[in-house]
C-alpha positions, 0 to 999 in steps of 0.5 A, spaced: 419 915 896 418 907 895 421 902 900 420 895 900 421 890 905 422 883 902 420 878 908 422 871 908 417 867 913 419 860 916 426 861 918 428 855 922 423 851 919 429 846 916 436 847 914 435 848 907 430 853 908 435 857 912 440 856 907 435 859 902 433 865 906 440 867 907 442 866 900 436 870 898 439 876 903 446 875 901 445 874 893 438 877 892 433 882 895 431 879 901 432 884 907 428 881 913 425 874 915 421 871 921 424 866 926 420 860 928 421 858 935 419 851 934 423 850 928 427 844 927 433 848 925 432 853 930 439 853 932 442 854 925 437 860 924 440 863 930 447 862 928 446 864 921 442 871 924 449 872 928 453 871 921 448 876 917 447 882 922 444 886 916 438 881 915 432 883 920 429 878 924 422 878 927 418 872 930 414 868 926 408 866 932 406 859 930 400 855 933 399 850 927 406 847 925 410 842 929 411 841 937 409 847 941 415 850 946 410 850 952 409 844 956 403 840 953 399 840 960 399 848 960 396 848 953 391 842 952 387 845 947 393 847 942 396 840 942 396 833 942 399 828 948 405 829 944 406 836 944 404 837 937 400 842 934 393 839 932 390 845 929 389 848 922 388 855 923 381 855 921 379 850 926 383 854 931 379 861 929 373 857 930 375 854 937 376 861 939 370 864 936 366 859 939 369 860 946 372 853 947 379 855 947 382 859 952 386 865 950 390 864 956 393 858 952 395 862 946 398 867 951 402 862 954 405 859 948 406 865 945 410 868 951 414 861 951 416 862 943 418 870 944 422 868 950 426 862 947 428 867 941 430 873 946 434 868 950 438 866 944 440 873 943 436 875 937 433 882 938 426 882 934 424 887 929 417 885 928 412 880 930 407 876 925 404 869 925 405 863 921 399 862 916 397 869 919 394 867 925 396 873 929 391 877 925 384 874 928 382 880 933 382 876 940 389 874 938 391 880 935 390 884 942 395 879 945 400 880 940 399 888 941 400 887 948 406 883 947 410 887 942 409 893 947 411 889 953 417 886 950 419 892 946 418 889 939 417 895 935 413 893 929 407 888 927 405 885 920 399 888 917 396 885 911 393 890 907 394 886 901 394 889 894 393 884 889 395 884 882 396 880 876 390 875 878 388 874 871 395 872 868 396 868 874 390 864 873 392 863 866 399 861 867 396 856 873 390 854 870 390 847 874 391 851 880 385 856 879 381 853 885 387 855 890 389 861 887 382 864 887 381 861 895 388 865 896 385 871 893 379 871 897 383 870 903 387 876 902 381 880 901 378 878 908 385 879 911 385 886 908 379 888 910 380 885 917 387 889 917 384 896 916 381 896 923 387 892 926 392 898 923 388 903 927 389 899 933 397 899 931 397 906 930 394 907 937 399 903 940 405 906 937 407 900 933 410 900 926 407 897 920 408 897 912 403 901 908 402 896 903 402 888 903 404 883 897 404 875 898 398 872 900 394 871 893 401 869 890 403 864 895 406 858 892 406 861 885 411 867 886 416 866 880 421 871 876 415 874 872 410 875 877 416 878 882 417 883 876 410 885 876 409 886 883 415 891 883 412 895 877 406 896 881 410 898 888 406 904 890 409 910 894 410 909 902 413 902 905 410 895 902 412 888 905 413 882 900 412 876 903 415 870 900 417 863 902 424 861 899 427 854 901 430 847 898 427 841 898 429 835 902 426 830 907 426 834 913 422 839 909 417 834 906 416 831 913 413 838 915 407 837 911 408 843 908 404 844 901 410 849 899 416 844 896 418 845 889 415 852 890 420 854 895 425 853 890 422 857 884 422 863 889 429 863 891 431 863 884 427 869 883 429 872 889 437 872 886 436 874 879 440 880 877 435 883 873 430 883 879 435 888 883 436 892 876 428 893 876 428 895 883 433 901 881 430 903 875 423 904 879 427 907 885 425 902 890 429 902 896 430 895 900 429 896 907 428 891 913 423 892 919 428 895 923 428 901 918 420 903 919 422 907 925 
C-alpha cells in the first residue's frame, strides 16, 4: 500500500499563504498543514481550519521568523528587545551546541506556541519545525516530551528520498549552488532522522516512513511533482510543500520563497496530478490517519 501526506508548511504566515493552502486542499492534493502560532494571519488560519475539517492541522514550531509568543524577558537568548526572533536556524543550533543558549528558553517558547494553538480550539495532528529546527537532537528531546504531554500523536521525521537531482540542476542551472546545498542538508537531516525515528518509536509516536521536499524547496513544479509521485515507495510518505500567493505581507516576512510559492500551488491543483495518483494507486491521507 502506498499512502501520501501532502503537508503545506507556514499556515498562518500571511492571508495569501492561508488562501493558497486551503485552495490546494479543496481543489488539489494538499491533505495536511502546519500552523505558525506567531503568524500574522493566525486568526484567519484558525477560522479556515474550522471551515475545512478534513484538512489535518499540525503545529509548525518556530524559533527564527517573526515575533515570539513569550515575553521577551523570559527568552532573551531567542529574541531582540522588540520580541522578534533574531536567530537563523544555523546560529541557533551553534548556540545550543556551544551551551550559550538555555534549552529552558526553547521549552518556554514552544509551550507558549502550543498553548496558543490549543487555546484556539485546534486539535493538532502532529508537530514539525520551521526550517526543521525541531530535528536538532536536544530540541528533538523536548519535542518528544511535549508531544506526549499534550497528546499530539505524531512528529515529522525527515528521512528524505531525493530524486531527480540532475534534472533539477539542468533545469535550474543558475541556482545550482542552492540546489546542491539543499541536497546536502537533506542528506544530513536524513542521517540525523535515522536515530530520531528510533526515539519516536520508543515514545510510541507516529511518523511517515519516507519524506520528500527538502532538496526541491523553491523548485517544486508540476514536472517535478509528477516525478516524485512516480517514485513514491510502499508505506507512508510525506511531501513537504510551501504554497502561497505573493503580496506585501509575504515580502515583509523576508522569506526567500515568493513566486516559488505560486508555482507550487499551481502544481498542487492540476487535475493531471490527481489522475497520476490514482494511476499509481497512491492514497492521500493526513497525519491523523497514521494511527
